[in-house]
N, C-alpha and C positions, 0 to 999 in steps of 0.2 A: 505492499499499498503505501503511495506518496505522500509522504507526511506534511506537503503543505502544497496550494495552489487548487484544489479539489474545491467543488461543491456541495456539500454533505448535507443530508437529511436525517436526523435524531429523532425518532418516535418515543415518545417519556420524555421529551427532553426537559420538562419544566420544574425537576425535582430529582434527587438523588443520584444515581451514577450518570442518567442519561444527562442530568443539566450538567454536573460535571466534566463529562466526557465532553460535551459541545462545548463548553467554553474553552476547555484545554485547546482542541483541536483547532478551536476559534485562534487564542494566542498563536497558533504557531502559522497561521497566514492562509485560512484557510475561511469560504465563505459557509457559511452553517444556517440552515433553518430548524428551528427545533418543535416540533408537533406534540398535541395532547390535547386534551380534554378541556382544560384549565385556563381559559387565556390569563389571567391575571398571574397563573405562576410562570407561562410563557414570557412574559409582560418582564416578570423581574429577574427571569434567565437573559435576556438580549439587553437589557438597560444601559446604557452606554457605552455599545457596542455596536458599530460600524461594521454592516456586512454581514449582520447576524439578525435574523427575521423569524417569526412568530407564527404559527399557522393551527387552526384548529383542527382535530381530527377524532372523529367517533369509530375507533379501533373495532368496535364490536359491527360494526352496520357496513355489510357489503356494498351497497349504493355507495355511500357516504366515501370510501375508500377507494371506488372507482374517480368518484366526482373529483376528492382529494388528489388522488395521482395527477390527473389530468390537470389542475389546475398548477402543482407545481411544474409540475414540464413546462406548461407553457410560461410561468412566472419566473424559473430557471432552468434555462434549458442546457447551461454547463451542469448539471445535476448530474454527476457520475459516482457519488457513494452513497448507501442508503446502511443506515444503522438502525434494525429492528431490536431495539430497547425496551418499548412498553410494555408492562407486565403486572399482573397482580398477583399477592400471595393472601390466602386463608389458612385458619389454621381447622382441623377438621376431627371430628367422633364420627368414625366409619362403622363402630362398632354396635349401628343400630339404626332403622330408617329414621332416614331426614329428609329436610329441605335441601335438595340439590340446584337450588339458586347460586350458590358460591362455587359449587365445583363445575357448574356450566359454566358462568361467566368468566371462569378462570381459563378453562379449555376454548373460550372463546377469543378472548383475548391474546392469551402467549401462544396458541397454538396457529387457529383458525386467521387471525390479525396479518400476523405476519407473513402467513403463506399468501394471503389476498394482498398485502402490500405489495410484498416480493415479485407476484406475479403482475399486478400494475404495470409495475415499472421495468421489468427485464428485459424488455425489445429496448426500451431509452437507454438503459443502464449498458446493455450489450454493444451500444454503438457508440458509446462515448469511449477518451482514450483514458485508461488508468482506472477504469471502472471497479468498484467493489461492492461487497455486499458484507455486512458486519453484522454476528447475530448472535444476542445475548442470552447464554444460557445458564448453567450457576453448576456448582460444584454436585448440588446434588441431582443433576441429570446422571450422575455415576454411582452417587449410594443417595437414597432418598431418605429423607426425615420422615419416620409415618405419622407424625401429626401433622404435617403438610404433602399429604399424601398426593391429591391431585395435580397440585403444583408441582413435585419433584419428578409424574409421570410427564407433566406437559414439557420440563425441559428437557425429559430424555427424550421426549419426540423431535425437539426441535434438534436436541444434537444428531440424531438421526438421520432427521431432514438435511441439518445443513451440510452433513456429510455427503449426501446425494446432489443437494445443489454444487458440492466444490467439485463433484464427478462429472457431471452433465456442463459446466459452466468452464469447465478446463479450457485455458486459450481465448474466453471471450471475457469475465468476470471473476475476478480474485474473491472468494470466501473464505471467511475467517470467522473463527467461533471466540466469543470472549466467556468464559465462564467461570463468574468471581465468584468467591468465599464469600462467608457470612459477613456483611461490610455494614457499617452502621449510617444506616439510610432511615429514610421514615417507610418503608414496605412494608413495616408490620409493626402493632403499638408496641411502643418503649423501645425499639430497635437501634434508634440513632445514638443511645447510651449504654447500649448492653454492652458488659463486660464480657470479654473474650472475642468480640468482633470487631474485626479489622477497620480501622479509622478512615473514612472516608478518602481523607486527601493522601494518606499514606496507599493508598488501592489505588487511587487516579493516576498518582508519580510512578508508582511502577507497572502499571499496565500502558500507558503511554510510554514509557521507557522502552517496552516488547513493542507496542505497535509503530515504533518508529525505527527498530531493527530492518536492514535490508538483507536479503529479501526476509517481509513479516514471517514470523512464523502462522502458521495455520491455525494456530491454537493459543489463543494469548491467554498464561497460565501464571499466574502472581505465585508464590513461593507458598502463601497461605493455604490456596486450592489445591498442590499436589498430592495431599493425603487421598482426598477424595475421588482424585480424577485417577490415581494407579493404584488404587485399593484391592482391588479384584487381580490387576496384574500382579500386586506384589503379595497376593495371599492374605490381604489385612480385611476385607470385605463384611465379614461376620463381626469383627472389634469394631469397626467403623461406624457401622449400623446400629451396633448394640451402645454405641456411644451417642449418634443422633436419637436414637429410642429416649435415651434417658434424659435429653432436654426437657 
């Protein structure tokens, strides 16, 4: 991935990792568009930053995604990088019959949303120089957190989908997976100050260092996530699962 001179779309760019990545990529000399549901959060993310733009997007609505993609390409024809970052996480008790609204929303936002947006933009991206798609997954794609069963499953699905995208788009669009560990953000209540989670600024600094390597690794793995990423290969899957189960 070229470190500067790109036009980059970041979904979920109003807060957390998405906002931090968007701002740091902008600092490197890229034009950046942040997208999300909350206009106020997006405007805060771009405040005082030339060549940084905000665009509202309902990632759950297929028609809205199609219209959004057409508008973004029209307004920013140099768009060459898509960062699929938008996601939600809900804790679940799967031991008894329940309301599945949270599980269904998680699937729509975390899997169908990025698949639909990628589909809407892939023809445009494939025609651009230095094109790339960056998919945010999670360390929980490799070892699930039982209390976040659907979230973990969606991230495993996005890992698999990213591998397939990379194989099919080889030579046309670079495909990169970013798999964060537990990071101090507002993804879940209390997470921004939770002990043992990686501070956001530390995560962003290490991630940008990896993204700026040439060639860019196909998987962006900070040190804190490698225990999960390599748990099965290292014969530690059950031990890591037990650790996550106890949280």
